[in-house]
C-alpha positions as CSV (number, residue, x, y, z in Angstrom):
1,M,-30.7,65.9,-2.8
2,T,-28.1,65.7,-5.3
3,S,-25.7,64.3,-3.2
4,R,-28.0,61.9,-2.3
5,S,-29.4,60.8,-5.5
6,D,-25.8,60.2,-6.7
7,N,-25.2,58.2,-4.2
8,G,-28.7,56.2,-4.7
9,E,-28.0,56.4,-8.5
10,G,-24.1,54.2,-7.1
11,K,-25.5,51.7,-5.2
12,H,-27.6,50.7,-7.4
13,S,-24.6,50.7,-10.1
14,M,-22.8,48.6,-7.7
15,D,-25.6,45.9,-7.0
16,L,-26.7,45.7,-10.5
17,F,-22.5,45.3,-11.2
18,I,-22.2,42.7,-8.1
19,R,-25.8,40.6,-10.0
20,I,-24.0,40.7,-13.1
21,L,-21.0,39.1,-11.5
22,V,-23.1,36.7,-9.6
23,I,-24.7,35.7,-13.4
24,L,-21.9,35.0,-14.5
25,L,-20.2,33.2,-12.1
26,S,-22.9,30.9,-12.1
27,I,-23.4,30.4,-15.6
28,F,-19.4,30.1,-15.4
29,S,-19.9,26.9,-12.7
30,I,-22.9,25.2,-14.7
31,I,-20.6,24.8,-17.5
32,R,-17.7,23.3,-16.2
33,I,-19.6,21.1,-13.6
34,L,-21.1,19.8,-16.5
35,Q,-17.3,19.2,-18.4
36,D,-16.1,17.7,-15.6
37,A,-18.6,15.2,-15.6
38,F,-18.7,14.7,-19.1
39,E,-14.7,14.5,-19.0
40,S,-14.4,12.0,-16.1
41,I,-17.4,10.0,-17.3
42,V,-17.6,10.1,-21.4
43,L,-14.4,11.6,-22.2
44,P,-11.8,8.7,-23.4
45,R,-8.6,10.4,-22.6
46,K,-6.8,11.7,-19.6
47,V,-7.3,15.6,-19.0
48,A,-4.7,18.4,-19.1
49,L,-6.8,20.5,-16.8
50,R,-4.7,21.4,-13.5
51,F,-7.7,22.8,-12.1
52,R,-10.6,20.6,-12.2
53,L,-13.3,20.1,-10.2
54,S,-12.7,16.0,-9.4
55,R,-8.9,16.3,-9.6
56,M,-9.3,18.5,-6.4
57,F,-12.0,17.1,-5.1
58,Y,-9.9,13.7,-5.1
59,I,-6.3,15.7,-3.9
60,G,-8.4,17.1,-1.1
61,L,-10.3,13.8,0.4
62,W,-7.4,11.4,-0.1
63,R,-5.0,14.0,1.9
64,I,-7.6,13.7,4.7
65,W,-8.5,9.8,4.7
66,S,-4.5,8.6,4.0
67,W,-3.8,11.1,7.1
68,V,-5.8,9.1,9.0
69,A,-5.3,5.8,7.9
70,V,-1.1,6.8,8.7
71,K,-2.5,7.2,12.2
72,I,-4.3,3.4,12.0
73,V,-2.3,1.2,13.8
74,R,-1.7,-2.0,11.6
75,A,-2.6,-4.6,13.6
76,G,-5.9,-6.8,12.8
77,N,-5.2,-5.6,8.6
78,R,-7.3,-2.0,10.0
79,R,-5.5,0.2,8.4
80,E,-6.5,-2.1,4.9
81,Y,-9.7,-1.9,6.0
82,F,-10.7,1.8,6.1
83,L,-8.3,2.3,2.9
84,S,-10.5,-0.1,1.5
85,Y,-13.6,2.3,1.6
86,F,-12.5,5.2,-0.3
87,G,-12.5,4.3,-3.9
88,P,-16.3,3.8,-3.5
89,I,-17.2,6.5,-0.9
90,S,-15.2,8.8,-3.1
91,L,-16.9,8.1,-6.4
92,I,-20.4,8.9,-4.5
93,F,-19.1,11.9,-3.1
94,L,-18.4,13.0,-6.3
95,L,-21.4,12.0,-8.0
96,I,-23.6,14.0,-5.1
97,L,-21.1,17.3,-5.4
98,W,-21.8,17.5,-9.4
99,G,-25.4,17.3,-8.2
100,V,-25.0,19.4,-5.6
101,G,-23.1,21.8,-7.3
102,I,-25.5,22.7,-10.2
103,I,-28.3,22.9,-8.2
104,F,-27.1,25.6,-6.0
105,S,-25.6,27.3,-9.5
106,F,-29.4,26.9,-10.8
107,A,-30.3,28.7,-7.7
108,V,-27.6,31.5,-7.5
109,L,-29.0,32.3,-11.1
110,S,-32.7,31.8,-10.4
111,W,-31.9,34.9,-7.5
112,A,-29.1,37.0,-9.5
113,L,-32.1,37.5,-12.7
114,S,-35.0,38.0,-10.4
115,I,-36.8,35.2,-11.9
116,P,-40.5,35.4,-10.9
117,L,-42.0,32.5,-9.5
118,T,-45.4,31.3,-7.6
119,A,-45.5,30.3,-4.3
120,P,-46.8,29.3,-1.6
121,E,-45.0,32.2,0.8
122,K,-45.7,35.8,0.3
123,M,-41.4,37.1,-0.1
124,I,-39.7,34.6,-2.7
125,T,-36.1,34.5,-0.9
126,F,-33.4,32.4,-1.9
127,E,-34.4,29.1,0.1
128,T,-37.3,29.4,-2.8
129,Y,-34.4,29.5,-5.0
130,L,-32.8,26.8,-3.8
131,Y,-36.0,24.9,-3.6
132,S,-37.2,25.2,-6.8
133,S,-33.4,24.4,-8.4
134,G,-33.6,20.8,-6.3
135,T,-37.1,20.4,-8.0
136,M,-36.0,21.2,-11.0
137,F,-32.6,19.3,-11.1
138,I,-34.8,15.6,-10.0
139,T,-37.9,16.7,-11.8
140,L,-39.7,15.8,-9.0
141,G,-42.5,18.0,-10.1
142,L,-44.4,18.9,-6.8
143,G,-46.0,21.9,-8.5
144,D,-45.7,24.1,-5.0
145,V,-43.2,26.1,-6.9
146,V,-44.0,27.2,-11.2
147,P,-42.1,29.3,-13.3
148,G,-43.5,32.7,-13.9
149,S,-42.2,33.7,-17.0
150,A,-40.6,32.8,-20.1
151,L,-36.8,32.8,-18.8
152,A,-38.0,31.2,-15.9
153,R,-39.7,28.3,-17.7
154,F,-36.3,28.1,-20.4
155,L,-34.1,27.9,-17.0
156,A,-36.2,25.0,-15.7
157,I,-35.9,23.0,-19.1
158,A,-32.2,23.7,-18.8
159,E,-32.4,22.7,-15.4
160,A,-34.1,19.3,-15.9
161,G,-32.1,18.8,-18.5
162,S,-29.0,18.3,-17.1
163,G,-30.2,16.9,-14.4
164,S,-31.9,13.9,-16.3
165,A,-28.5,13.5,-18.8
166,L,-26.1,13.4,-15.1
167,I,-28.4,11.0,-14.2
168,A,-28.2,9.2,-17.4
169,L,-24.3,8.9,-17.7
170,I,-24.3,8.1,-13.8
171,I,-26.2,4.8,-13.9
172,G,-24.1,4.1,-16.9
173,Y,-21.1,5.3,-15.4
174,V,-21.1,3.0,-11.9
175,P,-21.6,-0.9,-13.6
176,V,-18.6,0.5,-15.9
177,I,-16.5,1.3,-13.2
178,Y,-17.0,-2.1,-11.7
179,Q,-16.6,-4.2,-14.8
180,V,-13.2,-2.6,-15.2
181,F,-12.1,-3.7,-11.5
182,S,-13.7,-7.2,-11.8
183,R,-11.5,-7.5,-14.5
184,R,-8.7,-5.6,-13.0
185,E,-8.6,-8.7,-10.0
186,T,-9.5,-12.2,-11.9
187,S,-6.1,-11.2,-13.3
188,I,-4.3,-10.1,-10.2
189,A,-6.1,-13.5,-8.5
190,L,-4.3,-15.2,-10.6
191,L,-1.0,-14.3,-9.5
192,D,-1.6,-15.9,-6.1
193,A,-0.7,-18.8,-7.2
194,R,1.6,-18.4,-9.7
195,A,3.7,-16.0,-8.2
196,G,2.9,-16.3,-4.8
197,S,1.4,-14.1,-1.6
198,P,2.8,-11.3,-2.1
199,P,3.8,-12.2,-5.6
200,T,7.2,-12.0,-6.2
201,A,9.6,-12.7,-9.7
202,V,12.2,-15.2,-8.0
203,E,8.6,-17.3,-6.8
204,F,7.3,-16.8,-9.9
205,L,10.5,-18.3,-12.0
206,R,10.8,-21.2,-9.5
207,R,6.6,-22.0,-9.8
208,H,7.4,-22.1,-13.8
209,A,11.1,-23.9,-13.7
210,Q,10.1,-27.2,-15.1
211,E,11.3,-27.8,-18.3
212,Q,7.6,-28.6,-19.4
213,E,6.4,-25.1,-18.4
214,R,8.6,-22.7,-19.4
215,P,6.6,-21.9,-22.2
216,E,3.8,-20.8,-19.9
217,I,6.3,-18.1,-19.3
218,T,5.9,-16.7,-22.6
219,L,2.3,-17.0,-22.5
220,F,2.3,-15.3,-18.9
221,L,4.0,-12.6,-20.3
222,R,1.9,-11.4,-23.3
223,D,-0.8,-11.4,-21.2
224,W,0.2,-9.4,-18.8
225,E,1.5,-7.2,-21.6
226,R,-2.2,-7.0,-22.2
227,W,-3.5,-6.4,-18.8
228,S,-0.7,-3.4,-18.3
229,T,-2.2,-2.0,-21.5
230,E,-5.6,-1.7,-19.9
231,I,-4.8,-1.0,-16.5
232,L,-3.1,2.1,-18.5
233,E,-5.7,3.2,-20.1
234,S,-8.4,1.9,-17.4
235,H,-6.5,4.4,-14.7
236,L,-6.0,7.0,-16.7
237,S,-9.6,7.4,-18.3
238,Y,-11.2,6.8,-14.7
239,P,-8.4,8.0,-11.9
240,V,-11.2,6.4,-9.0
241,L,-10.0,2.8,-9.8
242,N,-6.6,3.7,-9.0
243,Y,-7.8,3.6,-4.8
244,Y,-9.9,0.9,-5.6
245,R,-8.1,-1.6,-3.0
246,S,-7.6,-5.6,-4.0
247,Q,-10.2,-7.4,-2.3
248,H,-7.3,-9.9,-0.7
249,E,-4.6,-9.3,1.9
250,H,-0.8,-9.0,-0.3
251,Q,-2.6,-8.4,-3.3
252,S,-3.3,-4.9,-5.2
253,W,-2.8,-3.4,-8.5
254,L,0.4,-1.8,-8.0
255,A,2.2,-5.1,-6.5
256,A,0.9,-7.1,-9.7
257,L,2.7,-4.5,-11.9
258,T,5.6,-4.4,-9.9
259,T,5.8,-7.9,-10.7
260,I,5.5,-8.0,-14.0
261,L,7.9,-5.4,-14.5
262,N,11.1,-7.3,-12.0
263,V,10.2,-10.6,-14.4
264,S,10.3,-8.8,-17.0
265,A,14.0,-7.2,-16.0
266,L,15.3,-10.6,-15.2
267,L,14.8,-11.5,-18.1
268,M,15.8,-9.1,-20.0
269,V,19.3,-9.3,-18.3
270,G,19.7,-12.6,-19.5
271,I,18.5,-16.6,-18.4
272,D,19.5,-19.3,-20.3
273,E,17.0,-21.0,-22.2
274,L,14.7,-18.5,-21.2
275,P,13.7,-16.3,-24.0
276,S,13.6,-12.3,-23.6
277,T,11.8,-10.9,-26.8
278,N,8.6,-11.2,-25.0
279,A,10.0,-9.4,-21.7
280,R,10.9,-6.4,-23.2
281,F,7.5,-5.4,-25.1
282,T,5.9,-6.2,-21.9
283,F,8.5,-4.0,-19.5
284,A,7.7,-1.1,-21.9
285,I,4.3,-1.1,-21.8
286,A,4.3,-1.6,-17.8
287,R,6.6,0.8,-17.3
288,H,4.9,3.2,-19.5
289,A,1.8,2.4,-17.4
290,A,3.9,3.2,-13.6
291,V,5.6,6.2,-15.7
292,D,2.0,7.7,-16.7
293,L,-0.1,7.0,-13.8
294,T,2.6,8.5,-11.4
295,Q,2.2,11.9,-13.5
296,S,-1.5,11.7,-13.6
297,L,-1.7,11.4,-9.8
298,K,0.5,14.7,-9.4
299,T,2.6,12.7,-6.7
300,A,6.1,13.3,-5.4
301,T,8.9,13.6,-8.7
302,P,10.5,10.1,-8.6
303,V,13.9,10.5,-8.0
304,P,16.4,7.6,-8.5
305,D,17.9,6.7,-5.0
306,P,20.9,3.7,-5.3
307,S,20.7,4.0,-1.1
308,H,17.3,3.2,-1.6
309,S,17.6,-0.1,-3.4
310,R,15.0,-3.2,-3.0
311,L,17.5,-5.2,-4.1
312,S,21.1,-5.0,-2.5
313,H,24.1,-7.0,-3.2
314,D,23.8,-10.1,-0.8
315,D,20.0,-10.3,-2.1
316,F,21.0,-10.2,-5.5
317,K,23.8,-13.9,-4.3
318,R,20.6,-15.6,-2.9
319,M,18.5,-14.8,-5.7
320,C,20.8,-15.8,-8.1
321,T,21.3,-19.5,-5.9
322,M,17.5,-19.8,-5.7
323,L,17.1,-19.9,-9.0
324,A,20.0,-22.3,-9.5
325,E,18.5,-24.6,-7.3
326,A,15.3,-24.4,-9.2
327,G,17.5,-25.2,-12.5
328,L,17.3,-21.5,-14.0
329,Y,20.8,-19.9,-14.5
330,I,21.8,-15.9,-14.1
331,R,25.5,-15.6,-15.0
332,D,26.8,-14.4,-11.3
333,D,29.2,-11.8,-11.9
334,Q,29.0,-7.5,-11.8
335,E,27.8,-7.4,-15.1
336,T,24.9,-8.6,-14.8
337,E,23.9,-7.3,-11.3
338,Q,25.0,-3.3,-13.0
339,R,22.5,-4.4,-15.7
340,L,19.9,-5.1,-13.5
341,C,20.5,-2.1,-11.1
342,D,20.3,-0.5,-14.2
343,L,17.3,-1.4,-15.1
344,R,15.3,-1.4,-12.0
345,M,16.8,2.9,-11.7
346,I,14.1,3.4,-14.7
347,Y,11.0,1.4,-12.9
348,E,11.5,1.8,-8.9
349,P,11.1,4.8,-8.6
350,F,8.1,5.2,-10.0
351,L,6.4,2.8,-8.2
352,R,8.0,3.8,-4.7
353,V,6.6,6.8,-5.3
354,L,3.0,5.4,-6.5
355,A,3.5,2.9,-3.2
356,D,3.9,5.8,-1.1
357,Y,1.1,8.1,-2.0
358,L,-1.2,5.1,-2.4
359,L,-0.2,3.3,0.7
360,I,0.5,0.1,-0.5
361,T,3.1,-2.2,0.5
362,L,5.9,-2.9,-2.8
363,P,6.6,-6.6,-2.7
364,P,9.9,-8.1,-2.0
365,W,12.4,-9.7,-4.8
366,L,13.1,-12.7,-2.9
367,P,10.2,-14.8,-1.5
368,E,9.9,-14.8,2.5
369,P,11.1,-18.4,3.8
370,K,8.0,-20.2,4.6
371,S,5.2,-18.4,3.2
372,V,1.6,-19.7,2.8
373,D,-0.5,-18.7,-0.3
374,D,-3.5,-16.8,0.2
375,W,-5.2,-19.7,-1.5
376,Q,-3.9,-22.0,1.1
377,T,-5.8,-20.5,4.4
378,S,-9.7,-19.2,5.5
379,A,-10.5,-18.5,9.0
380,W,-11.8,-22.2,8.4
381,D,-8.8,-23.5,8.0
382,H,-7.4,-23.2,11.5
383,F,-9.7,-25.1,13.3
384,T,-9.5,-28.6,10.3
385,E,-6.4,-30.7,9.8
386,W,-5.4,-28.5,6.7
387,S,-3.9,-25.8,8.6
388,P,-1.6,-23.9,6.8
389,A,1.5,-25.4,7.6
390,K,0.4,-28.6,6.0
391,L,-1.5,-26.2,3.3
392,A,2.5,-25.0,2.8
393,E,3.9,-28.9,2.1
394,I,0.6,-29.1,-0.1
395,T,2.4,-26.2,-2.2
396,D,5.9,-27.8,-2.3
397,T,4.3,-31.1,-3.7
398,I,2.6,-29.4,-6.0
399,I,5.6,-26.9,-7.4
400,E,7.8,-29.4,-6.8
401,K,6.5,-32.1,-8.1
402,K,7.2,-34.6,-5.2
403,R,5.0,-36.4,-2.4
404,P,5.1,-34.4,0.5
405,V,6.2,-36.5,3.9
406,N,3.6,-38.3,6.7
407,Y,0.5,-37.0,4.5
408,P,-2.4,-38.4,5.8
409,I,-5.1,-39.6,3.4
410,K,-8.0,-40.6,4.4
411,S,-10.1,-42.4,2.1
412,H,-13.3,-44.6,2.0
413,N,-11.9,-45.9,-0.9
414,T,-9.6,-49.2,0.6
415,N,-8.6,-49.5,-3.4
416,H,-7.7,-46.5,-4.1
417,K,-5.9,-46.4,-0.8
418,A,-4.4,-49.2,-1.7
419,R,-3.0,-47.6,-5.0
420,L,-1.6,-44.7,-3.5
């Protein structure tokens, strides 16, 4: 009899210990979920904690998503189309994860405390607690399950308050994300006509080579210095923006950041009659953005590797020739090339790591021959007289300020046609 009594007391003590442990874990889970939501939505700074729910969620989901994307054939831009879904879908899944986590944690807490409930079923089970928790979280208030004690009412009020607060934060959070995304993409779209598709530093300088247009380079650098700052702050505060893809082909926030760094590096090396002061400021904040975003995404360690140079010696010679043809002269010697190489080694490894992680193609240094800008073409252009080739000819006219050869002009105004 004594042995049976001892066994009963030991089992009761073990059950009590397990219930206390479950209660503590449930309270901890509720606090951590609410803290993670607060840090992700409200707190305007980067959080250094390694074990965050949202961070682990994005790392795990992106590994699966990117693995599937790599298996997709590039033909028809299907891979990019698939990747464009990740940003919005991951945001929705994260919000659902927070809600489900709170509902489940409150249900477990109520079950561990054996909260009395008035319910239609005679036997109160964990499913009853889970159902009650769900109705409290979304403040559904059906009235079929009612808390039966002061502690139960307190937990119901606490959960309803947490659910209302989280839903209110989400309602304000989603529009902010899309406002920041829209602002980012507006600036990126401006690069299309100014730097080509994909944007390149050489093409940008060529299109602003005219003497009367050179002051535009200084204004451009000031605008993109501010844009780089906004990228740094917004993408650290809202990491989901790193995964949002641009709406147009050959465009991305990483390609734009790369182009800005390349332009700044070229001006810092020295191009005749072009100032380098603003280039140094823009280069500093753009590199700051690349480094901090690499660190925040916990990507692979950036390692300078001259063997994987994005600008070979022959490409450097071609670049000097192309700029000289446009009236921009850079010293074509070994010292200049080495200075440019040194500058590239302090930012290109970070860009390369980000590109590998996010599956984004970095733009080249030199423009592709006979490339067509995105603004020049659409699905309709292939069925009209405004073919991509003709639009490319028009672009040359805009850039080089010369009249195209054999360009037919159709107009109902005879006098206007005669003047042309």
